[in-house]
C-alpha positions as CSV (number, residue, x, y, z in Angstrom):
1,X,90.4,222.1,112.9
2,X,88.9,219.7,114.6
3,X,90.5,219.7,117.9
4,X,88.9,224.1,117.5
5,X,86.2,224.8,119.6
6,X,83.3,226.3,118.4
7,X,82.9,229.6,121.1
8,X,79.1,230.8,121.6
9,X,77.9,234.0,121.4
10,X,79.8,236.9,124.0
11,X,75.8,237.1,124.9
12,X,74.2,235.1,127.7
13,X,71.8,233.1,124.7
14,X,70.2,230.1,125.0
15,X,70.3,227.8,122.4
16,X,67.6,227.3,120.1
17,X,64.2,225.5,121.2
18,X,63.4,222.3,118.0
19,X,59.8,222.8,117.2
20,X,58.2,220.1,117.9
21,X,55.8,218.9,115.0
22,X,54.1,215.2,117.2
23,X,55.9,213.1,118.9
24,X,59.4,213.6,117.7
25,X,60.9,215.3,121.6
26,X,63.4,212.1,121.0
27,X,64.6,213.5,118.3
28,X,64.8,216.8,119.3
29,X,66.6,215.9,123.1
30,X,69.2,214.1,121.1
31,X,70.1,216.9,118.5
32,X,70.2,219.4,121.1
33,X,72.9,216.8,123.6
34,X,74.9,215.5,120.9
35,X,75.1,219.5,119.7
36,X,76.2,220.6,123.4
37,X,79.0,218.2,123.7
38,X,82.3,219.7,121.8
39,X,84.2,216.7,120.0
40,X,80.9,216.2,118.4
41,X,79.6,219.3,117.2
42,X,83.1,219.9,116.1
43,X,83.6,217.3,114.4
44,X,79.6,217.9,112.7
45,X,80.4,221.5,112.4
46,X,83.9,221.0,110.0
47,X,82.7,218.5,108.4
48,X,82.8,218.8,104.4
49,X,79.9,219.9,103.8
50,X,78.8,218.7,99.4
51,X,75.8,219.4,100.0
52,X,76.0,222.9,101.8
53,X,78.0,225.5,103.4
54,X,81.6,224.8,104.6
55,X,82.4,226.2,108.4
56,X,85.5,224.7,107.9
57,X,85.9,226.6,104.2
58,X,84.6,229.7,105.7
59,X,86.7,229.1,108.4
60,X,90.2,228.6,106.3
61,X,89.4,231.7,104.0
62,X,89.6,234.4,106.8
63,X,85.6,234.3,108.2
64,X,85.5,234.4,111.4
65,X,84.1,230.8,113.0
66,X,80.9,232.8,114.7
67,X,80.0,234.3,111.2
68,X,80.4,231.0,109.6
69,X,78.3,229.3,111.7
70,X,75.7,232.0,111.6
71,X,76.0,231.4,108.0
72,X,75.2,227.9,108.1
73,X,72.3,228.1,110.4
74,X,70.9,231.2,108.1
75,X,71.3,228.0,105.0
76,X,69.3,225.8,107.4
77,X,66.4,227.4,107.0
78,X,66.3,228.5,102.7
79,X,64.1,225.6,101.9
80,X,64.9,225.3,98.2
81,X,68.7,223.8,100.1
82,X,67.7,221.1,101.6
83,X,70.1,218.2,102.3
84,X,69.3,214.2,101.6
85,X,72.1,213.5,103.9
86,X,72.1,212.7,107.5
87,X,74.9,214.0,108.0
88,X,74.4,217.2,106.2
89,X,70.9,217.7,107.9
90,X,72.3,217.3,111.4
91,X,75.4,219.5,110.4
92,X,72.9,222.8,109.8
93,X,70.6,221.7,112.0
94,X,73.1,222.1,115.3
95,X,73.9,225.3,113.5
96,X,70.8,226.8,114.1
97,X,71.6,225.5,117.4
98,X,73.9,227.4,118.0
99,X,73.5,230.4,116.1
100,X,69.3,231.6,115.9
101,X,67.5,233.7,115.1
102,X,66.3,232.0,118.4
103,X,62.8,233.6,118.0
104,X,62.9,230.8,115.6
105,X,62.3,227.2,116.4
106,X,64.8,225.2,114.1
107,X,62.8,222.4,112.1
108,X,63.2,218.7,112.0
109,X,61.8,218.1,108.7
110,X,65.1,218.3,106.4
111,X,66.9,216.1,108.9
112,X,63.6,213.3,108.9
113,X,63.4,214.0,105.0
114,X,67.4,212.6,105.3
115,X,66.1,209.4,107.5
116,X,63.3,208.5,105.0
117,X,61.1,209.5,107.5
118,X,57.4,211.4,106.6
119,X,55.3,214.1,108.9
120,X,53.2,211.2,110.1
121,X,57.0,208.9,111.6
122,X,57.4,212.0,113.3
123,X,53.5,211.6,115.0
124,X,54.9,208.7,116.6
125,X,57.5,208.0,119.7
126,X,60.6,206.2,119.8
127,X,63.1,205.4,122.4
128,X,65.4,208.2,122.4
129,X,68.3,205.1,123.8
130,X,67.6,203.1,120.7
131,X,67.5,206.0,118.4
132,X,70.7,207.2,119.8
133,X,72.3,203.7,118.5
134,X,70.7,203.7,115.2
135,X,71.9,207.7,114.9
136,X,75.4,206.9,115.0
137,X,76.2,204.5,112.5
138,X,74.0,206.2,109.9
139,X,76.6,208.8,110.7
140,X,79.0,206.6,111.0
141,X,77.9,205.3,107.4
142,X,78.2,208.5,105.5
143,X,80.8,209.9,106.9
144,X,83.1,206.6,106.0
145,X,81.7,206.8,102.5
146,X,83.0,210.4,102.3
147,X,86.5,210.3,103.7
148,X,89.1,208.1,103.1
149,X,92.2,208.1,105.2
150,X,94.9,207.6,101.5
151,X,98.9,206.7,102.7
152,X,101.4,207.0,99.5
153,X,98.3,207.1,97.5
154,X,96.8,203.8,98.4
155,X,93.5,204.4,100.6
156,X,93.4,202.7,103.4
157,X,90.3,202.8,106.2
158,X,89.3,203.3,108.4
159,X,88.3,207.1,108.5
160,X,89.2,208.6,111.9
161,X,86.1,211.3,111.0
162,X,84.3,208.5,112.1
163,X,81.4,210.0,115.4
164,X,82.2,206.1,117.0
165,X,85.4,207.1,117.0
166,X,84.4,209.9,119.5
167,X,82.4,208.1,121.6
168,X,83.3,204.1,121.8
169,X,84.1,202.3,124.7
170,X,85.5,198.4,125.1
171,X,84.3,196.8,128.2
172,X,86.5,194.3,128.9
173,X,86.8,190.1,130.5
174,X,89.6,188.2,130.7
175,X,90.1,184.8,132.6
176,X,92.7,184.1,135.0
177,X,92.8,179.8,135.4
178,X,95.5,178.5,138.3
179,X,98.1,178.3,135.8
180,X,98.0,182.0,134.4
181,X,96.9,181.2,130.7
182,X,94.8,184.5,130.4
183,X,91.8,184.6,127.9
184,X,90.8,188.1,126.9
185,X,87.4,189.7,124.8
186,X,86.7,193.2,124.2
187,X,83.4,194.6,123.3
188,X,83.0,197.6,122.5
189,X,80.0,199.7,122.2
190,X,78.6,203.7,121.9
191,X,77.3,203.8,125.6
192,X,78.1,202.1,129.2
193,X,74.3,201.0,130.7
194,X,74.4,201.4,134.2
195,X,71.5,200.1,137.0
196,X,69.3,202.5,138.3
197,X,67.2,199.9,140.6
198,X,68.8,199.4,144.0
199,X,72.3,201.4,142.9
200,X,72.6,205.4,144.9
201,X,75.1,206.8,142.0
202,X,76.3,206.1,138.4
203,X,79.8,205.8,140.0
204,X,78.9,203.4,142.6
205,X,75.5,201.2,139.9
206,X,79.3,201.4,137.3
207,X,81.5,199.6,139.5
208,X,78.8,197.1,140.0
209,X,78.1,196.8,136.3
210,X,81.7,197.0,134.6
211,X,84.2,196.3,137.3
212,X,83.9,192.8,138.8
213,X,85.1,189.3,139.7
214,X,83.9,186.2,139.6
215,X,85.6,182.9,140.9
216,X,85.3,179.5,139.4
217,X,86.3,176.6,141.2
218,X,84.0,173.0,142.7
219,X,81.2,172.0,140.0
220,X,81.7,175.4,137.8
221,X,85.2,175.4,136.9
222,X,86.7,177.0,133.8
223,X,87.2,175.1,130.9
224,X,90.8,176.8,130.3
225,X,90.9,176.2,126.2
226,X,95.2,176.2,126.7
227,X,95.4,173.4,129.5
228,X,93.2,171.3,128.0
229,X,90.9,170.5,131.8
230,X,88.8,172.4,133.4
231,X,90.8,175.0,136.1
232,X,89.7,177.1,139.1
233,X,89.7,180.5,137.6
234,X,89.3,184.4,138.4
235,X,87.2,186.2,135.7
236,X,87.3,190.3,135.8
237,X,85.2,192.6,134.6
238,X,87.0,195.9,133.2
239,X,86.7,199.1,131.4
240,X,89.9,199.6,128.8
241,X,91.5,202.3,129.9
242,X,91.9,203.9,126.7
243,X,89.7,206.2,127.1
244,X,87.6,207.8,124.2
245,X,86.8,211.6,124.5
246,X,83.2,211.2,124.8
247,X,81.7,209.0,127.5
248,X,77.8,208.3,127.3
249,X,75.8,206.2,129.6
250,X,72.4,204.8,129.6
251,X,70.5,204.3,132.2
252,X,68.1,201.2,132.7
253,X,65.2,202.3,134.0
254,X,62.9,199.9,132.9
255,X,62.5,196.9,134.3
256,X,60.2,193.7,133.0
257,X,57.8,192.6,136.0
258,X,57.1,189.0,135.4
259,X,54.9,188.8,138.1
260,X,52.1,190.8,135.6
261,X,53.8,190.1,132.7
262,X,54.5,194.3,132.5
263,X,57.2,197.1,131.8
264,X,57.2,198.7,134.7
265,X,59.8,202.1,134.8
266,X,62.6,202.6,137.9
267,X,61.7,205.9,139.8
268,X,64.3,206.1,142.6
269,X,66.7,208.4,142.1
270,X,70.9,208.2,141.0
271,X,73.3,210.4,142.3
272,X,74.5,211.4,138.5
273,X,78.5,214.2,139.2
274,X,80.1,216.8,137.7
275,X,83.0,215.6,136.6
276,X,84.0,212.2,136.7
277,X,88.1,210.7,136.7
278,X,89.8,208.8,134.8
279,X,90.3,206.5,138.6
280,X,86.8,207.0,138.4
281,X,86.4,204.7,135.8
282,X,88.6,201.8,136.2
283,X,89.0,202.0,139.5
284,X,86.5,200.5,143.1
285,X,87.5,201.7,146.1
286,X,88.9,198.4,146.9
287,X,90.8,196.9,144.1
288,X,94.2,197.6,146.4
289,X,96.5,195.9,143.9
290,X,94.5,195.0,141.2
291,X,93.5,199.1,140.4
292,X,94.1,199.6,137.0
293,X,94.9,203.3,137.3
294,X,97.1,203.9,140.4
295,X,97.0,207.1,143.2
296,X,100.5,208.8,141.6
297,X,98.3,208.7,138.2
298,X,95.3,209.6,139.2
299,X,96.6,213.2,140.2
300,X,97.1,213.3,136.5
301,X,94.0,212.3,135.1
302,X,91.7,214.0,132.7
303,X,88.6,214.2,133.8
304,X,85.2,213.6,132.2
305,X,82.8,217.1,132.5
306,X,79.3,216.9,132.4
307,X,77.3,218.1,129.3
308,X,74.6,217.1,129.1
309,X,72.0,215.1,130.5
310,X,68.7,213.7,128.9
311,X,64.9,213.0,130.8
312,X,61.8,210.9,130.1
313,X,59.5,211.5,131.9
314,X,56.3,208.9,132.5
315,X,55.8,205.6,132.1
316,X,57.3,203.1,130.7
317,X,55.0,203.3,127.7
318,X,54.5,207.0,127.5
319,X,56.5,210.1,128.9
320,X,57.7,213.0,127.5
321,X,61.8,213.9,126.7
322,X,63.6,217.1,127.8
323,X,67.7,217.6,127.7
324,X,69.5,219.8,130.3
325,X,72.2,220.6,128.2
326,X,75.7,222.6,129.2
327,X,77.1,226.0,127.2
328,X,81.0,225.0,126.6
329,X,81.8,228.4,126.6
330,X,79.4,230.4,129.3
331,X,79.9,226.9,131.2
332,X,75.9,227.7,131.5
333,X,73.0,225.2,131.5
334,X,69.7,225.7,129.6
335,X,66.8,223.3,130.1
336,X,65.3,222.2,126.5
337,X,62.0,221.1,125.8
338,X,61.0,221.1,122.8
339,X,60.9,225.6,121.4
340,X,60.9,226.3,124.6
341,X,64.5,226.9,126.4
342,X,65.2,228.5,129.7
343,X,67.5,228.3,132.1
344,X,67.9,224.8,134.0
345,X,67.7,223.9,138.0
346,X,70.9,222.3,137.5
347,X,72.9,225.9,137.6
348,X,71.7,226.2,141.1
349,X,71.8,221.9,141.9
350,X,68.2,222.1,142.4
351,X,67.0,218.6,140.0
352,X,64.7,216.2,141.0
353,X,67.5,213.3,139.1
354,X,64.4,210.4,139.6
355,X,64.5,211.1,135.5
């Protein structure tokens, strides 16, 4: 069931907008972006919600998928059935974005209440990147408490339904000394942050950030614990080839100016491709024999397709968030700007990437 694809309406209809009651655009764009990433929205829509409608149960009983999602969306509009769980509130809000009604913007009220926020909290701006990490952690905490894998009646974990299982990518650091001893460490993350300053494209920045090597020699030799002495060594950074179904990139657009001691926003352009191959993510063009994916394997490597782009206009200290999202059924791009949703300039390739 988790692999089922939630289809959009047969008509070319935009997603439902989300009303911004103050300065909550950072939350609205995250909801719109996650709603348009099929693996994430399918996992949440089919979650067994103890507080409300169960889309999975309705589909299993023979209800068409579109009708089940619409029923969940209608339930989300009823004031007397709030969800006090972040997962349930997000599930119902996603259903509203997908199924409408489009003439009435969706509300963040239930999701904010599940976070323990008041109306005053929604009137205060926050950083979308920081909230993304908080949201994924909160979803995992609730899902881990709900679903436990059982083997022969004995509980073992963690649950395979965790949202992080769709997102976690590991950045590896491998140090090889001159005697061939290897030390390896992997750091998991929900997203990969790439530099914007001095970079032309996402792929080039990815290579310069995560596919690098450094030599330790001379006065800077590596202290090899296995040799018990200092040795010449090479340290390589790479991404674990076991990549997740969904990759999230965050752009480092905020720098700190040590002359003025103020934050500044980097507004230079960064080319973002519509697709990424496995080789794009694992191999530098100059990798040669050190490539993790050889030329033959690259032909069959699954590609990632761009699903959403969250944009920020303004300065390092204030601004406004919008989201360009791609409907997974029609492949149509939409621009979600709070309650307003209109065709995205991404559809025609006319988009200023300096956002």
